[in-house]
mmCIF file of the C-alpha atoms, coordinates in Angstrom:
data_MODEL
# 
_entry.id   MODEL 
# 
loop_
_atom_site.group_PDB 
_atom_site.id 
_atom_site.type_symbol 
_atom_site.label_atom_id 
_atom_site.label_alt_id 
_atom_site.label_comp_id 
_atom_site.label_asym_id 
_atom_site.label_entity_id 
_atom_site.label_seq_id 
_atom_site.pdbx_PDB_ins_code 
_atom_site.Cartn_x 
_atom_site.Cartn_y 
_atom_site.Cartn_z 
_atom_site.occupancy 
_atom_site.B_iso_or_equiv 
_atom_site.pdbx_formal_charge 
_atom_site.auth_seq_id 
_atom_site.auth_comp_id 
_atom_site.auth_asym_id 
_atom_site.auth_atom_id 
_atom_site.pdbx_PDB_model_num 
ATOM 1  C CA . MET A 1 1  ? 0.000   0.000  0.000   1.00 0.00 ? 1  MET A CA 1 
ATOM 2  C CA . GLU A 1 2  ? 1.289   3.419  -0.901  1.00 0.00 ? 2  GLU A CA 1 
ATOM 3  C CA . LEU A 1 3  ? 0.178   6.499  1.017   1.00 0.00 ? 3  LEU A CA 1 
ATOM 4  C CA . ALA A 1 4  ? 0.736   10.175 0.385   1.00 0.00 ? 4  ALA A CA 1 
ATOM 5  C CA . SER A 1 5  ? -0.074  13.559 1.752   1.00 0.00 ? 5  SER A CA 1 
ATOM 6  C CA . ILE A 1 6  ? -1.843  15.521 -0.966  1.00 0.00 ? 6  ILE A CA 1 
ATOM 7  C CA . LYS A 1 7  ? -3.205  18.997 -1.391  1.00 0.00 ? 7  LYS A CA 1 
ATOM 8  C CA . ALA A 1 8  ? -6.511  19.131 -3.232  1.00 0.00 ? 8  ALA A CA 1 
ATOM 9  C CA . ASP A 1 9  ? -9.151  21.835 -3.203  1.00 0.00 ? 9  ASP A CA 1 
ATOM 10 C CA . GLY A 1 10 ? -6.953  23.879 -0.859  1.00 0.00 ? 10 GLY A CA 1 
ATOM 11 C CA . LYS A 1 11 ? -6.847  21.155 1.792   1.00 0.00 ? 11 LYS A CA 1 
ATOM 12 C CA . VAL A 1 12 ? -3.970  18.846 2.788   1.00 0.00 ? 12 VAL A CA 1 
ATOM 13 C CA . THR A 1 13 ? -4.934  15.282 3.625   1.00 0.00 ? 13 THR A CA 1 
ATOM 14 C CA . ALA A 1 14 ? -3.622  11.721 3.686   1.00 0.00 ? 14 ALA A CA 1 
ATOM 15 C CA . ALA A 1 15 ? -4.606  9.481  0.793   1.00 0.00 ? 15 ALA A CA 1 
ATOM 16 C CA . ILE A 1 16 ? -4.044  6.010  -0.600  1.00 0.00 ? 16 ILE A CA 1 
ATOM 17 C CA . ILE A 1 17 ? -2.404  6.103  -4.008  1.00 0.00 ? 17 ILE A CA 1 
ATOM 18 C CA . THR A 1 18 ? -4.070  3.986  -6.694  1.00 0.00 ? 18 THR A CA 1 
ATOM 19 C CA . ASP A 1 19 ? -3.497  3.643  -10.420 1.00 0.00 ? 19 ASP A CA 1 
ATOM 20 C CA . ARG A 1 20 ? -6.653  5.698  -10.991 1.00 0.00 ? 20 ARG A CA 1 
ATOM 21 C CA . GLY A 1 21 ? -5.908  8.516  -8.542  1.00 0.00 ? 21 GLY A CA 1 
ATOM 22 C CA . TYR A 1 22 ? -5.968  9.194  -4.811  1.00 0.00 ? 22 TYR A CA 1 
ATOM 23 C CA . VAL A 1 23 ? -8.506  7.942  -2.281  1.00 0.00 ? 23 VAL A CA 1 
ATOM 24 C CA . CYS A 1 24 ? -8.490  10.338 0.651   1.00 0.00 ? 24 CYS A CA 1 
ATOM 25 C CA . LEU A 1 25 ? -8.703  8.786  4.091   1.00 0.00 ? 25 LEU A CA 1 
ATOM 26 C CA . GLU A 1 26 ? -11.345 11.350 4.949   1.00 0.00 ? 26 GLU A CA 1 
ATOM 27 C CA . THR A 1 27 ? -13.468 9.876  2.143   1.00 0.00 ? 27 THR A CA 1 
ATOM 28 C CA . LEU A 1 28 ? -12.894 6.332  3.416   1.00 0.00 ? 28 LEU A CA 1 
ATOM 29 C CA . ASN A 1 29 ? -13.854 7.463  6.902   1.00 0.00 ? 29 ASN A CA 1 
ATOM 30 C CA . GLU A 1 30 ? -17.155 8.807  5.606   1.00 0.00 ? 30 GLU A CA 1 
ATOM 31 C CA . LEU A 1 31 ? -17.940 5.834  3.360   1.00 0.00 ? 31 LEU A CA 1 
ATOM 32 C CA . LYS A 1 32 ? -16.823 3.038  5.681   1.00 0.00 ? 32 LYS A CA 1 
ATOM 33 C CA . ARG A 1 33 ? -17.540 4.700  9.039   1.00 0.00 ? 33 ARG A CA 1 
ATOM 34 C CA . THR A 1 34 ? -13.913 4.438  10.086  1.00 0.00 ? 34 THR A CA 1 
ATOM 35 C CA . ALA A 1 35 ? -11.729 6.917  11.912  1.00 0.00 ? 35 ALA A CA 1 
ATOM 36 C CA . TRP A 1 36 ? -8.330  6.749  10.212  1.00 0.00 ? 36 TRP A CA 1 
ATOM 37 C CA . PRO A 1 37 ? -6.159  9.814  10.887  1.00 0.00 ? 37 PRO A CA 1 
ATOM 38 C CA . VAL A 1 38 ? -6.306  12.221 7.950   1.00 0.00 ? 38 VAL A CA 1 
ATOM 39 C CA . GLU A 1 39 ? -2.818  13.599 8.600   1.00 0.00 ? 39 GLU A CA 1 
ATOM 40 C CA . LEU A 1 40 ? -0.138  11.330 7.124   1.00 0.00 ? 40 LEU A CA 1 
ATOM 41 C CA . LYS A 1 41 ? 2.444   11.945 9.855   1.00 0.00 ? 41 LYS A CA 1 
ATOM 42 C CA . GLN A 1 42 ? -0.066  11.101 12.569  1.00 0.00 ? 42 GLN A CA 1 
ATOM 43 C CA . LEU A 1 43 ? -1.091  7.953  10.704  1.00 0.00 ? 43 LEU A CA 1 
ATOM 44 C CA . VAL A 1 44 ? 2.396   6.560  10.083  1.00 0.00 ? 44 VAL A CA 1 
ATOM 45 C CA . GLU A 1 45 ? 3.651   7.360  13.585  1.00 0.00 ? 45 GLU A CA 1 
ATOM 46 C CA . GLY A 1 46 ? 0.661   5.874  15.381  1.00 0.00 ? 46 GLY A CA 1 
ATOM 47 C CA . PRO A 1 47 ? -0.882  2.438  15.859  1.00 0.00 ? 47 PRO A CA 1 
ATOM 48 C CA . GLU A 1 48 ? -3.579  3.127  13.270  1.00 0.00 ? 48 GLU A CA 1 
ATOM 49 C CA . LEU A 1 49 ? -1.216  2.357  10.380  1.00 0.00 ? 49 LEU A CA 1 
ATOM 50 C CA . ARG A 1 50 ? -1.129  -1.320 11.367  1.00 0.00 ? 50 ARG A CA 1 
ATOM 51 C CA . HIS A 1 51 ? -4.950  -1.380 11.557  1.00 0.00 ? 51 HIS A CA 1 
ATOM 52 C CA . LEU A 1 52 ? -5.276  0.313  8.177   1.00 0.00 ? 52 LEU A CA 1 
ATOM 53 C CA . LEU A 1 53 ? -2.844  -2.160 6.625   1.00 0.00 ? 53 LEU A CA 1 
ATOM 54 C CA . THR A 1 54 ? -4.759  -5.098 8.115   1.00 0.00 ? 54 THR A CA 1 
ATOM 55 C CA . TRP A 1 55 ? -8.023  -3.695 6.715   1.00 0.00 ? 55 TRP A CA 1 
ATOM 56 C CA . TYR A 1 56 ? -6.392  -3.083 3.328   1.00 0.00 ? 56 TYR A CA 1 
ATOM 57 C CA . ASN A 1 57 ? -4.995  -6.630 3.099   1.00 0.00 ? 57 ASN A CA 1 
ATOM 58 C CA . ALA A 1 58 ? -8.293  -8.186 4.244   1.00 0.00 ? 58 ALA A CA 1 
ATOM 59 C CA . GLY A 1 59 ? -10.366 -6.735 1.405   1.00 0.00 ? 59 GLY A CA 1 
ATOM 60 C CA . GLY A 1 60 ? -9.829  -3.005 1.652   1.00 0.00 ? 60 GLY A CA 1 
ATOM 61 C CA . LYS A 1 61 ? -7.589  -3.031 -1.413  1.00 0.00 ? 61 LYS A CA 1 
ATOM 62 C CA . ALA A 1 62 ? -10.537 -4.182 -3.520  1.00 0.00 ? 62 ALA A CA 1 
ATOM 63 C CA . VAL A 1 63 ? -12.683 -1.434 -1.990  1.00 0.00 ? 63 VAL A CA 1 
ATOM 64 C CA . VAL A 1 64 ? -10.078 1.211  -2.805  1.00 0.00 ? 64 VAL A CA 1 
ATOM 65 C CA . ASP A 1 65 ? -9.336  -0.144 -6.288  1.00 0.00 ? 65 ASP A CA 1 
ATOM 66 C CA . ASN A 1 66 ? -13.019 -0.259 -7.214  1.00 0.00 ? 66 ASN A CA 1 
ATOM 67 C CA . ILE A 1 67 ? -14.184 2.940  -5.557  1.00 0.00 ? 67 ILE A CA 1 
ATOM 68 C CA . SER A 1 68 ? -16.449 5.126  -7.657  1.00 0.00 ? 68 SER A CA 1 
ATOM 69 C CA . ARG A 1 69 ? -14.741 7.853  -9.702  1.00 0.00 ? 69 ARG A CA 1 
ATOM 70 C CA . ARG A 1 70 ? -16.722 10.488 -7.834  1.00 0.00 ? 70 ARG A CA 1 
ATOM 71 C CA . TYR A 1 71 ? -14.746 9.627  -4.692  1.00 0.00 ? 71 TYR A CA 1 
ATOM 72 C CA . LEU A 1 72 ? -11.337 9.740  -6.375  1.00 0.00 ? 72 LEU A CA 1 
ATOM 73 C CA . VAL A 1 73 ? -9.053  12.729 -6.558  1.00 0.00 ? 73 VAL A CA 1 
ATOM 74 C CA . GLU A 1 74 ? -7.459  12.610 -9.991  1.00 0.00 ? 74 GLU A CA 1 
ATOM 75 C CA . LYS A 1 75 ? -3.683  12.830 -9.972  1.00 0.00 ? 75 LYS A CA 1 
ATOM 76 C CA . ASP A 1 76 ? -3.655  15.972 -12.095 1.00 0.00 ? 76 ASP A CA 1 
ATOM 77 C CA . LYS A 1 77 ? -6.034  17.671 -9.631  1.00 0.00 ? 77 LYS A CA 1 
ATOM 78 C CA . ALA A 1 78 ? -3.794  17.162 -6.588  1.00 0.00 ? 78 ALA A CA 1 
ATOM 79 C CA . GLU A 1 79 ? -0.296  18.058 -5.513  1.00 0.00 ? 79 GLU A CA 1 
ATOM 80 C CA . LEU A 1 80 ? 1.921   15.750 -3.465  1.00 0.00 ? 80 LEU A CA 1 
ATOM 81 C CA . THR A 1 81 ? 3.093   17.628 -0.383  1.00 0.00 ? 81 THR A CA 1 
ATOM 82 C CA . GLY A 1 82 ? 5.908   15.213 0.427   1.00 0.00 ? 82 GLY A CA 1 
ATOM 83 C CA . GLU A 1 83 ? 7.369   11.862 -0.449  1.00 0.00 ? 83 GLU A CA 1 
ATOM 84 C CA . PRO A 1 84 ? 4.939   8.941  -0.734  1.00 0.00 ? 84 PRO A CA 1 
ATOM 85 C CA . PHE A 1 85 ? 5.058   6.429  2.109   1.00 0.00 ? 85 PHE A CA 1 
ATOM 86 C CA . CYS A 1 86 ? 5.169   2.738  1.177   1.00 0.00 ? 86 CYS A CA 1 
ATOM 87 C CA . THR A 1 87 ? 4.198   0.118  3.714   1.00 0.00 ? 87 THR A CA 1 
ATOM 88 C CA . GLU A 1 88 ? 6.385   -2.948 4.046   1.00 0.00 ? 88 GLU A CA 1 
ATOM 89 C CA . GLU A 1 89 ? 3.556   -5.345 3.256   1.00 0.00 ? 89 GLU A CA 1 
ATOM 90 C CA . GLU A 1 90 ? 1.104   -5.273 0.380   1.00 0.00 ? 90 GLU A CA 1 
# 
């Protein structure tokens, strides 16, 4: 899983990088009733990263990969605000 901090619509947020674009964690929180941190630094430094990775590997990847286009942030509509973060497991 590859994560990034992106700036879109004037707001900086953590997102999962997909081939089709970015899926913001804020969007996942709304759609899946989760509470992942929306700040990348907070996510990767806290225990929630392990929980997110477990969710992702247990079916979340399919959710993210097949999410409706209306919930994606297209890559040309966002700016990376730092280096992407790759998890050790995928």
